[in-house]
C-alpha positions as YAML, in Angstrom:
chain: A
units: angstrom
residues:
- id: 1
  name: MET
  ca: [75.46, 76.78, -14.05]
- id: 2
  name: THR
  ca: [77.67, 74.10, -13.07]
- id: 3
  name: ASP
  ca: [81.07, 73.49, -14.15]
- id: 4
  name: ASP
  ca: [80.13, 70.41, -16.11]
- id: 5
  name: GLN
  ca: [77.54, 72.52, -18.16]
- id: 6
  name: THR
  ca: [80.02, 75.26, -18.86]
- id: 7
  name: LYS
  ca: [82.83, 73.25, -19.69]
- id: 8
  name: GLN
  ca: [83.35, 72.85, -23.34]
- id: 9
  name: PRO
  ca: [84.58, 69.77, -24.88]
- id: 10
  name: ALA
  ca: [88.38, 69.98, -25.79]
- id: 11
  name: PRO
  ca: [89.31, 70.23, -29.42]
- id: 12
  name: PRO
  ca: [90.50, 66.95, -30.94]
- id: 13
  name: PRO
  ca: [94.32, 66.63, -31.11]
- id: 14
  name: ARG
  ca: [96.13, 67.59, -34.06]
- id: 15
  name: PRO
  ca: [97.70, 64.99, -36.06]
- id: 16
  name: GLU
  ca: [101.66, 64.71, -36.16]
- id: 17
  name: GLY
  ca: [102.97, 67.64, -37.87]
- id: 18
  name: GLY
  ca: [101.08, 69.93, -35.81]
- id: 19
  name: GLN
  ca: [98.54, 70.70, -38.41]
- id: 20
  name: GLY
  ca: [94.99, 69.11, -39.07]
- id: 21
  name: PRO
  ca: [92.90, 68.88, -42.18]
- id: 22
  name: LEU
  ca: [92.29, 72.23, -43.73]
- id: 23
  name: TRP
  ca: [88.41, 71.87, -43.24]
- id: 24
  name: ALA
  ca: [89.03, 71.90, -39.49]
- id: 25
  name: GLU
  ca: [91.17, 74.94, -39.20]
- id: 26
  name: PRO
  ca: [89.58, 78.44, -39.41]
- id: 27
  name: TYR
  ca: [90.95, 80.62, -42.29]
- id: 28
  name: LYS
  ca: [93.31, 82.92, -40.25]
- id: 29
  name: ASP
  ca: [94.13, 85.12, -43.21]
- id: 30
  name: GLY
  ca: [90.61, 85.04, -44.77]
- id: 31
  name: PRO
  ca: [88.14, 87.70, -45.40]
- id: 32
  name: ALA
  ca: [86.58, 89.01, -42.24]
- id: 33
  name: GLU
  ca: [82.99, 87.96, -43.13]
- id: 34
  name: ASN
  ca: [84.27, 84.31, -43.03]
- id: 35
  name: ALA
  ca: [85.65, 84.99, -39.55]
- id: 36
  name: SER
  ca: [82.48, 86.31, -38.03]
- id: 37
  name: GLY
  ca: [80.13, 83.19, -39.28]
- id: 38
  name: PRO
  ca: [80.17, 79.45, -38.10]
- id: 39
  name: HIS
  ca: [83.04, 77.24, -39.14]
- id: 40
  name: VAL
  ca: [82.65, 74.43, -41.28]
- id: 41
  name: GLY
  ca: [84.15, 71.94, -38.90]
- id: 42
  name: ASP
  ca: [81.71, 73.20, -35.98]
- id: 43
  name: LEU
  ca: [78.66, 72.31, -38.42]
- id: 44
  name: LEU
  ca: [80.04, 68.98, -39.13]
- id: 45
  name: ALA
  ca: [81.30, 68.03, -35.79]
- id: 46
  name: PRO
  ca: [78.86, 65.82, -33.56]
- id: 47
  name: PRO
  ca: [76.82, 67.57, -30.82]
- id: 48
  name: PRO
  ca: [78.48, 67.18, -27.49]
- id: 49
  name: ILE
  ca: [77.05, 64.40, -25.18]
- id: 50
  name: PRO
  ca: [76.22, 65.27, -21.62]
- id: 51
  name: PRO
  ca: [77.79, 63.13, -19.02]
- id: 52
  name: SER
  ca: [74.25, 62.24, -17.59]
- id: 53
  name: ALA
  ca: [73.19, 60.66, -20.91]
- id: 54
  name: GLU
  ca: [76.13, 58.28, -21.28]
- id: 55
  name: ARG
  ca: [74.90, 54.85, -21.59]
- id: 56
  name: LYS
  ca: [75.79, 52.21, -18.86]
- id: 57
  name: ALA
  ca: [76.42, 48.62, -19.34]
- id: 58
  name: ILE
  ca: [73.61, 46.15, -18.32]
- id: 59
  name: PRO
  ca: [75.04, 43.38, -16.12]
- id: 60
  name: LEU
  ca: [74.10, 39.96, -17.65]
- id: 61
  name: PRO
  ca: [73.02, 37.08, -15.43]
- id: 62
  name: GLN
  ca: [75.94, 34.95, -14.10]
- id: 63
  name: THR
  ca: [73.99, 31.65, -13.77]
- id: 64
  name: PRO
  ca: [72.04, 30.04, -16.56]
- id: 65
  name: LEU
  ca: [68.33, 29.63, -16.21]
- id: 66
  name: SER
  ca: [67.25, 26.08, -15.38]
- id: 67
  name: ASN
  ca: [64.72, 24.32, -17.35]
- id: 68
  name: ASP
  ca: [62.59, 23.42, -14.49]
- id: 69
  name: LYS
  ca: [61.56, 26.96, -13.90]
- id: 70
  name: VAL
  ca: [60.45, 27.24, -17.41]
- id: 71
  name: GLY
  ca: [56.75, 26.38, -17.84]
- id: 72
  name: GLN
  ca: [55.95, 23.52, -20.38]
- id: 73
  name: VAL
  ca: [52.83, 22.99, -22.17]
- id: 74
  name: ARG
  ca: [51.27, 19.55, -21.61]
- id: 75
  name: THR
  ca: [49.89, 17.61, -24.39]
- id: 76
  name: TYR
  ca: [48.13, 14.30, -24.64]
- id: 77
  name: LYS
  ca: [51.15, 12.86, -26.27]
- id: 78
  name: ASP
  ca: [53.19, 13.99, -23.10]
- id: 79
  name: ASP
  ca: [50.60, 12.37, -20.76]
- id: 80
  name: ILE
  ca: [50.77, 9.05, -22.53]
- id: 81
  name: ALA
  ca: [54.47, 9.17, -22.44]
- id: 82
  name: ASN
  ca: [54.50, 9.98, -18.79]
- id: 83
  name: ALA
  ca: [52.06, 7.20, -18.12]
- id: 84
  name: VAL
  ca: [54.00, 4.59, -19.76]
- id: 85
  name: ARG
  ca: [57.09, 5.47, -17.74]
- id: 86
  name: THR
  ca: [55.47, 5.62, -14.38]
- id: 87
  name: ASN
  ca: [53.08, 2.83, -14.62]
- id: 88
  name: ASP
  ca: [55.05, 0.61, -16.78]
- id: 89
  name: LEU
  ca: [52.51, 0.73, -19.49]
- id: 90
  name: SER
  ca: [52.55, -0.29, -23.09]
- id: 91
  name: VAL
  ca: [50.73, 1.07, -26.06]
- id: 92
  name: THR
  ca: [48.43, -1.95, -26.18]
- id: 93
  name: LYS
  ca: [47.31, -1.53, -22.66]
- id: 94
  name: ILE
  ca: [46.39, 2.01, -23.24]
- id: 95
  name: ALA
  ca: [44.50, 1.08, -26.35]
- id: 96
  name: LEU
  ca: [42.60, -1.56, -24.42]
- id: 97
  name: ALA
  ca: [41.67, 0.92, -21.34]
- id: 98
  name: GLU
  ca: [40.44, 3.35, -23.83]
- id: 99
  name: ALA
  ca: [38.39, 0.67, -25.40]
- id: 100
  name: ARG
  ca: [36.85, -0.28, -22.21]
- id: 101
  name: LYS
  ca: [36.10, 3.43, -21.10]
- id: 102
  name: ARG
  ca: [34.07, 3.92, -24.63]
- id: 103
  name: GLN
  ca: [32.28, 0.68, -23.89]
- id: 104
  name: ARG
  ca: [31.19, 1.67, -20.43]
- id: 105
  name: GLN
  ca: [30.14, 5.02, -21.75]
- id: 106
  name: GLN
  ca: [28.08, 3.45, -24.51]
- id: 107
  name: GLU
  ca: [26.41, 0.92, -22.00]
- id: 108
  name: ASN
  ca: [25.57, 3.79, -19.73]
- id: 109
  name: ALA
  ca: [24.10, 5.90, -22.37]
- id: 110
  name: GLU
  ca: [21.96, 2.60, -23.33]
- id: 111
  name: ALA
  ca: [20.96, 2.19, -19.74]
- id: 112
  name: SER
  ca: [19.65, 5.75, -19.36]
- id: 113
  name: SER
  ca: [17.60, 5.31, -22.72]
- id: 114
  name: PRO
  ca: [14.00, 4.64, -21.94]
- id: 115
  name: THR
  ca: [13.79, 2.08, -24.79]
- id: 116
  name: SER
  ca: [16.84, 0.12, -23.85]
- id: 117
  name: PRO
  ca: [16.11, -3.67, -23.34]
- id: 118
  name: ARG
  ca: [16.78, -3.34, -19.59]
- id: 119
  name: ASN
  ca: [14.44, -0.62, -19.02]
- id: 120
  name: MET
  ca: [11.87, -2.31, -21.28]
- id: 121
  name: VAL
  ca: [11.95, -5.47, -19.10]
- id: 122
  name: LEU
  ca: [11.61, -3.53, -16.17]
- id: 123
  name: ILE
  ca: [8.64, -1.60, -17.50]
- id: 124
  name: ALA
  ca: [6.92, -5.01, -18.64]
- id: 125
  name: ALA
  ca: [7.63, -6.40, -15.14]
- id: 126
  name: SER
  ca: [6.20, -3.44, -13.37]
- id: 127
  name: PHE
  ca: [3.06, -3.51, -15.61]
- id: 128
  name: LEU
  ca: [2.58, -7.44, -14.95]
- id: 129
  name: LEU
  ca: [3.06, -6.79, -10.90]
- id: 130
  name: VAL
  ca: [0.15, -4.06, -11.07]
- id: 131
  name: LEU
  ca: [-1.92, -6.22, -13.09]
- id: 132
  name: GLY
  ca: [-1.60, -9.09, -11.12]
- id: 133
  name: GLY
  ca: [-2.29, -7.07, -8.03]
- id: 134
  name: VAL
  ca: [-5.48, -5.60, -9.68]
- id: 135
  name: ILE
  ca: [-6.81, -9.12, -10.50]
- id: 136
  name: ALA
  ca: [-5.85, -10.54, -7.06]
- id: 137
  name: GLY
  ca: [-7.83, -7.69, -5.33]
- id: 138
  name: GLY
  ca: [-10.83, -7.95, -7.70]
- id: 139
  name: TYR
  ca: [-10.88, -11.73, -7.12]
- id: 140
  name: ALA
  ca: [-10.73, -11.55, -3.38]
- id: 141
  name: PHE
  ca: [-13.62, -8.68, -3.46]
- id: 142
  name: PHE
  ca: [-16.05, -10.41, -5.64]
- id: 143
  name: SER
  ca: [-15.37, -13.90, -3.93]
- id: 144
  name: ARG
  ca: [-16.07, -12.16, -0.54]
- id: 145
  name: GLN
  ca: [-19.18, -10.65, -2.06]
- id: 146
  name: ALA
  ca: [-20.31, -14.04, -3.74]
- id: 147
  name: SER
  ca: [-19.77, -15.97, -0.28]
- id: 148
  name: GLN
  ca: [-21.83, -13.14, 1.76]
- id: 149
  name: SER
  ca: [-24.74, -13.48, -0.75]
- id: 150
  name: GLN
  ca: [-24.65, -17.21, -1.10]
- id: 151
  name: SER
  ca: [-27.77, -18.64, 0.78]
- id: 152
  name: PRO
  ca: [-26.23, -22.19, 1.74]
- id: 153
  name: GLN
  ca: [-23.72, -21.59, 4.46]
- id: 154
  name: THR
  ca: [-21.05, -24.06, 4.67]
- id: 155
  name: VAL
  ca: [-19.04, -22.96, 7.85]
- id: 156
  name: ALA
  ca: [-20.27, -21.41, 11.22]
- id: 157
  name: GLU
  ca: [-18.17, -18.69, 12.73]
- id: 158
  name: LYS
  ca: [-18.54, -20.03, 16.19]
- id: 159
  name: PRO
  ca: [-21.63, -22.00, 17.68]
- id: 160
  name: LEU
  ca: [-24.20, -19.96, 19.37]
- id: 161
  name: ILE
  ca: [-24.74, -22.79, 22.05]
- id: 162
  name: LEU
  ca: [-22.80, -25.75, 23.25]
- id: 163
  name: PRO
  ca: [-25.23, -28.87, 22.48]
- id: 164
  name: ASP
  ca: [-24.68, -32.26, 23.90]
- id: 165
  name: SER
  ca: [-25.12, -33.95, 20.31]
- id: 166
  name: GLN
  ca: [-25.71, -33.11, 16.74]
- id: 167
  name: LYS
  ca: [-27.60, -34.79, 13.98]
- id: 168
  name: GLU
  ca: [-27.90, -33.97, 10.28]
- id: 169
  name: LEU
  ca: [-31.62, -32.92, 8.94]
- id: 170
  name: ASP
  ca: [-31.44, -33.56, 5.20]
- id: 171
  name: LEU
  ca: [-34.01, -31.59, 3.31]
- id: 172
  name: SER
  ca: [-32.70, -32.10, -0.12]
- id: 173
  name: GLY
  ca: [-35.42, -32.59, -2.70]
- id: 174
  name: LEU
  ca: [-38.22, -31.59, -0.32]
- id: 175
  name: THR
  ca: [-40.97, -29.07, -0.74]
- id: 176
  name: GLN
  ca: [-42.44, -26.77, 1.91]
- id: 177
  name: GLN
  ca: [-45.31, -29.02, 2.55]
- id: 178
  name: ASP
  ca: [-42.87, -31.91, 3.30]
- id: 179
  name: VAL
  ca: [-40.62, -30.21, 5.85]
- id: 180
  name: PRO
  ca: [-43.02, -30.09, 8.74]
- id: 181
  name: PRO
  ca: [-43.89, -33.89, 8.68]
- id: 182
  name: LEU
  ca: [-40.04, -34.81, 8.46]
- id: 183
  name: ILE
  ca: [-39.43, -32.54, 11.48]
- id: 184
  name: GLN
  ca: [-42.10, -34.05, 13.38]
- id: 185
  name: ASN
  ca: [-40.89, -37.63, 12.84]
- id: 186
  name: THR
  ca: [-37.11, -36.68, 13.43]
- id: 187
  name: ILE
  ca: [-38.23, -35.22, 16.95]
- id: 188
  name: GLN
  ca: [-40.18, -38.15, 17.97]
- id: 189
  name: ALA
  ca: [-37.51, -40.63, 16.81]
- id: 190
  name: ALA
  ca: [-34.79, -38.75, 18.47]
- id: 191
  name: ASN
  ca: [-35.50, -39.57, 22.23]
- id: 192
  name: PRO
  ca: [-32.46, -37.71, 23.86]
- id: 193
  name: PRO
  ca: [-31.54, -38.22, 27.30]
- id: 194
  name: LEU
  ca: [-33.28, -36.13, 30.01]
- id: 195
  name: ASP
  ca: [-32.13, -32.39, 30.14]
- id: 196
  name: SER
  ca: [-29.92, -32.66, 27.09]
- id: 197
  name: VAL
  ca: [-29.96, -30.67, 23.99]
- id: 198
  name: LEU
  ca: [-29.66, -32.09, 20.42]
- id: 199
  name: GLU
  ca: [-28.91, -29.87, 17.63]
- id: 200
  name: LEU
  ca: [-30.50, -30.62, 14.27]
- id: 201
  name: ILE
  ca: [-28.41, -29.21, 11.48]
- id: 202
  name: PRO
  ca: [-30.57, -28.57, 8.29]
- id: 203
  name: THR
  ca: [-28.67, -29.36, 5.05]
- id: 204
  name: VAL
  ca: [-29.27, -29.53, 1.45]
- id: 205
  name: SER
  ca: [-27.24, -31.40, -1.72]
- id: 206
  name: GLY
  ca: [-26.09, -29.45, -4.40]
- id: 207
  name: ALA
  ca: [-23.58, -29.79, -7.22]
- id: 208
  name: THR
  ca: [-20.64, -29.11, -4.84]
- id: 209
  name: GLY
  ca: [-21.90, -31.33, -2.19]
- id: 210
  name: LYS
  ca: [-24.13, -30.73, 1.05]
- id: 211
  name: SER
  ca: [-24.13, -27.21, 2.70]
- id: 212
  name: LEU
  ca: [-26.06, -25.71, 5.47]
- id: 213
  name: ILE
  ca: [-29.38, -23.99, 4.93]
- id: 214
  name: ALA
  ca: [-29.31, -20.15, 5.77]
- id: 215
  name: GLY
  ca: [-31.35, -19.20, 8.85]
- id: 216
  name: GLY
  ca: [-33.74, -17.09, 6.74]
- id: 217
  name: ASP
  ca: [-34.55, -19.79, 4.23]
- id: 218
  name: PHE
  ca: [-35.19, -22.36, 6.80]
- id: 219
  name: LEU
  ca: [-37.47, -19.83, 8.65]
- id: 220
  name: LYS
  ca: [-39.57, -19.57, 5.23]
- id: 221
  name: LEU
  ca: [-39.64, -23.22, 5.07]
- id: 222
  name: LEU
  ca: [-41.18, -23.64, 8.47]
- id: 223
  name: SER
  ca: [-43.61, -20.65, 8.00]
- id: 224
  name: PRO
  ca: [-44.37, -19.15, 4.38]
- id: 225
  name: SER
  ca: [-46.15, -16.27, 6.00]
- id: 226
  name: ALA
  ca: [-42.92, -15.17, 7.76]
- id: 227
  name: PRO
  ca: [-42.47, -11.34, 7.22]
- id: 228
  name: ASP
  ca: [-39.87, -10.61, 4.50]
- id: 229
  name: ALA
  ca: [-38.59, -7.88, 7.03]
- id: 230
  name: LEU
  ca: [-37.72, -10.41, 9.69]
- id: 231
  name: VAL
  ca: [-36.25, -12.83, 6.97]
- id: 232
  name: ARG
  ca: [-33.90, -10.21, 5.82]
- id: 233
  name: SER
  ca: [-32.86, -9.23, 9.35]
- id: 234
  name: ILE
  ca: [-31.83, -12.89, 10.33]
- id: 235
  name: ASN
  ca: [-28.20, -13.79, 9.99]
- id: 236
  name: PRO
  ca: [-27.39, -17.07, 8.12]
- id: 237
  name: SER
  ca: [-26.12, -18.85, 11.17]
- id: 238
  name: PHE
  ca: [-28.48, -20.06, 13.48]
- id: 239
  name: VAL
  ca: [-29.22, -23.26, 15.76]
- id: 240
  name: PHE
  ca: [-32.38, -25.45, 15.33]
- id: 241
  name: GLY
  ca: [-32.77, -28.38, 18.01]
- id: 242
  name: ILE
  ca: [-34.80, -30.08, 20.73]
- id: 243
  name: HIS
  ca: [-34.55, -30.07, 24.47]
- id: 244
  name: GLN
  ca: [-35.41, -33.03, 26.48]
- id: 245
  name: TYR
  ca: [-37.33, -32.09, 29.80]
- id: 246
  name: ARG
  ca: [-40.60, -33.51, 30.71]
- id: 247
  name: ASN
  ca: [-41.40, -33.31, 27.20]
- id: 248
  name: THR
  ca: [-39.39, -33.03, 23.88]
- id: 249
  name: GLU
  ca: [-39.42, -29.26, 23.18]
- id: 250
  name: SER
  ca: [-38.27, -27.49, 20.17]
- id: 251
  name: PHE
  ca: [-36.42, -24.23, 19.75]
- id: 252
  name: LEU
  ca: [-34.96, -21.79, 17.22]
- id: 253
  name: ILE
  ca: [-31.99, -19.38, 18.04]
- id: 254
  name: TYR
  ca: [-31.42, -16.25, 15.47]
- id: 255
  name: LYS
  ca: [-29.12, -13.56, 15.31]
- id: 256
  name: VAL
  ca: [-30.95, -10.45, 13.87]
- id: 257
  name: ASP
  ca: [-29.11, -7.41, 12.39]
- id: 258
  name: SER
  ca: [-31.90, -4.91, 13.76]
- id: 259
  name: TYR
  ca: [-33.78, -5.29, 16.76]
- id: 260
  name: GLN
  ca: [-36.43, -2.61, 15.91]
- id: 261
  name: SER
  ca: [-37.24, -3.97, 12.51]
- id: 262
  name: ALA
  ca: [-37.10, -7.68, 13.70]
- id: 263
  name: PHE
  ca: [-39.41, -6.98, 16.74]
- id: 264
  name: ALA
  ca: [-41.80, -5.08, 14.56]
- id: 265
  name: ALA
  ca: [-42.05, -7.80, 12.16]
- id: 266
  name: LEU
  ca: [-42.66, -10.32, 14.80]
- id: 267
  name: LEU
  ca: [-45.60, -8.51, 15.99]
- id: 268
  name: THR
  ca: [-47.18, -8.73, 12.41]
- id: 269
  name: TRP
  ca: [-46.49, -12.27, 12.20]
- id: 270
  name: GLU
  ca: [-48.24, -13.24, 15.46]
- id: 271
  name: PRO
  ca: [-51.57, -13.97, 14.12]
- id: 272
  name: THR
  ca: [-50.29, -16.96, 11.88]
- id: 273
  name: MET
  ca: [-47.08, -17.99, 13.82]
- id: 274
  name: PRO
  ca: [-48.58, -20.36, 16.07]
- id: 275
  name: TYR
  ca: [-50.24, -22.61, 13.48]
- id: 276
  name: GLU
  ca: [-47.44, -22.53, 10.96]
- id: 277
  name: LEU
  ca: [-44.66, -23.28, 13.40]
- id: 278
  name: GLY
  ca: [-47.08, -25.50, 15.34]
- id: 279
  name: GLU
  ca: [-46.98, -27.96, 12.27]
- id: 280
  name: SER
  ca: [-43.30, -28.78, 13.30]
- id: 281
  name: PHE
  ca: [-43.08, -27.97, 16.75]
- id: 282
  name: LEU
  ca: [-46.50, -28.84, 18.36]
- id: 283
  name: SER
  ca: [-48.81, -31.80, 18.47]
- id: 284
  name: ARG
  ca: [-51.98, -31.64, 16.37]
- id: 285
  name: ALA
  ca: [-53.95, -31.66, 19.40]
- id: 286
  name: GLU
  ca: [-52.55, -28.42, 20.69]
- id: 287
  name: VAL
  ca: [-52.84, -26.57, 17.38]
- id: 288
  name: ASN
  ca: [-56.38, -27.42, 17.04]
- id: 289
  name: SER
  ca: [-56.82, -26.16, 20.75]
- id: 290
  name: LEU
  ca: [-55.22, -22.84, 19.90]
- id: 291
  name: ARG
  ca: [-57.50, -22.63, 16.81]
- id: 292
  name: SER
  ca: [-60.49, -23.17, 18.39]
- id: 293
  name: SER
  ca: [-59.86, -21.07, 21.50]
- id: 294
  name: GLY
  ca: [-58.62, -18.10, 19.58]
- id: 295
  name: ALA
  ca: [-55.71, -17.70, 21.76]
- id: 296
  name: VAL
  ca: [-53.24, -14.87, 21.16]
- id: 297
  name: PHE
  ca: [-49.92, -13.70, 22.47]
- id: 298
  name: LYS
  ca: [-49.43, -11.80, 25.47]
- id: 299
  name: ASP
  ca: [-46.67, -9.97, 27.43]
- id: 300
  name: LYS
  ca: [-44.80, -12.04, 30.19]
- id: 301
  name: VAL
  ca: [-41.55, -11.61, 32.03]
- id: 302
  name: VAL
  ca: [-39.48, -14.80, 31.80]
- id: 303
  name: GLU
  ca: [-35.91, -14.85, 33.35]
- id: 304
  name: ASN
  ca: [-36.17, -11.15, 33.83]
- id: 305
  name: LEU
  ca: [-36.64, -10.79, 30.16]
- id: 306
  name: ASP
  ca: [-39.76, -9.19, 28.21]
- id: 307
  name: SER
  ca: [-41.38, -11.89, 26.38]
- id: 308
  name: ARG
  ca: [-44.43, -12.92, 24.16]
- id: 309
  name: VAL
  ca: [-46.14, -15.99, 25.15]
- id: 310
  name: ILE
  ca: [-49.17, -17.96, 23.93]
- id: 311
  name: ALA
  ca: [-50.53, -20.51, 26.50]
- id: 312
  name: ASP
  ca: [-52.93, -23.49, 26.18]
- id: 313
  name: PRO
  ca: [-56.41, -22.43, 27.03]
- id: 314
  name: GLY
  ca: [-56.93, -25.83, 29.03]
- id: 315
  name: THR
  ca: [-53.82, -25.91, 31.07]
- id: 316
  name: GLY
  ca: [-52.53, -22.42, 31.03]
- id: 317
  name: ASP
  ca: [-49.09, -23.62, 30.11]
- id: 318
  name: THR
  ca: [-47.00, -21.87, 27.60]
- id: 319
  name: VAL
  ca: [-46.95, -23.72, 24.24]
- id: 320
  name: LEU
  ca: [-45.09, -21.08, 22.19]
- id: 321
  name: MET
  ca: [-43.11, -17.98, 23.15]
- id: 322
  name: TYR
  ca: [-40.21, -15.60, 21.80]
- id: 323
  name: SER
  ca: [-38.01, -13.12, 23.50]
- id: 324
  name: PHE
  ca: [-34.70, -11.30, 22.76]
- id: 325
  name: VAL
  ca: [-31.96, -12.42, 24.96]
- id: 326
  name: ASP
  ca: [-30.05, -9.15, 23.72]
- id: 327
  name: LYS
  ca: [-30.70, -6.76, 21.10]
- id: 328
  name: ASN
  ca: [-29.30, -9.22, 18.48]
- id: 329
  name: THR
  ca: [-30.39, -12.62, 19.79]
- id: 330
  name: LEU
  ca: [-33.75, -13.88, 19.16]
- id: 331
  name: VAL
  ca: [-35.13, -17.24, 20.62]
- id: 332
  name: ILE
  ca: [-38.27, -18.78, 19.72]
- id: 333
  name: THR
  ca: [-39.23, -22.23, 21.68]
- id: 334
  name: THR
  ca: [-42.22, -24.18, 23.01]
- id: 335
  name: SER
  ca: [-41.39, -24.15, 26.72]
- id: 336
  name: GLU
  ca: [-40.44, -21.76, 29.24]
- id: 337
  name: TYR
  ca: [-38.03, -24.52, 30.95]
- id: 338
  name: THR
  ca: [-36.42, -24.81, 27.49]
- id: 339
  name: PHE
  ca: [-35.99, -20.97, 27.40]
- id: 340
  name: ARG
  ca: [-34.19, -20.91, 30.65]
- id: 341
  name: GLU
  ca: [-31.81, -23.81, 29.46]
- id: 342
  name: ILE
  ca: [-31.08, -21.96, 26.18]
- id: 343
  name: ILE
  ca: [-30.05, -18.74, 28.26]
- id: 344
  name: LYS
  ca: [-27.82, -20.74, 30.24]
- id: 345
  name: ARG
  ca: [-26.10, -22.42, 27.44]
- id: 346
  name: LEU
  ca: [-25.77, -19.27, 25.39]
- id: 347
  name: SER
  ca: [-23.66, -17.89, 28.38]
- id: 348
  name: GLU
  ca: [-21.60, -20.78, 28.71]
- id: 349
  name: ALA
  ca: [-20.63, -20.65, 24.81]
- id: 350
  name: GLN
  ca: [-19.95, -17.03, 25.23]
- id: 351
  name: ARG
  ca: [-17.42, -17.87, 28.19]
- id: 352
  name: ALA
  ca: [-16.11, -20.80, 26.15]
- id: 353
  name: TYR
  ca: [-15.41, -18.69, 23.03]
...
């Protein structure tokens, strides 16, 4: 044990007079049993406090706490007051700003709604644009279909040959029997210059004015027995004209869609072709000579092209022939000289266009 643990506390001092209270003093003259038991003063006295348990004073801070270091709770009222001090705002301005903010929020909510007036206008405009596009596309499609199926042609894409002159051949109101005499009279009255080409342009009058006759329709007027397969294969644009050489010779230039079907149809047409076309292109004497002799078409090479020709039995001169200049160009004429002139002018037209 240490000295501090064994050291007993000193008894309290006696009061003046040398004597303390009677309860604090042991009975010196009392019975022996009292001397051996605990003394009353010992029982009532507080227990001794060890030195290690003595309380030490806590030093207090010497400087007061700053208000800046104490966290404060911000409120909407504080923010408003701070905005008023910083930006020199007034309560009225703040109220107006809040009103504008609510109005913008409301406008944004309305704009995002599918049933808002603005969105309804956009939807209606989009529908009208789509509808207009469908109508325009349908109109263009059906107009093109109608123009392709329309027999009278009003505009030629480009000329097949370059003629020296042109003349209208008006067939309005005429029947098939009236057409050959009209063509014969027109050829005899034409009297074009030597080695020149005159294009005769067949037309008809209708509700919308005059228009060109399609190639297949004109062929049917010249020859009612012309095969339908050939008529269907012929393109609308064609050339009908006369060439002035030693005599006035007639010719037809057609564009066909199919060489095979057109050539096969021409072969089936050969028995009646000379006589029906002869009514418009040949003299009556030539037609009668062909009938009486029973002349038929034969193969012949003209200008290095395979051709089918029928000759006058008396002179041996070709009176009618046809040949394909290329797979899509058919030429029918009454003279080999005219056939050569047509080939030359076809090449000139291709170079010019």
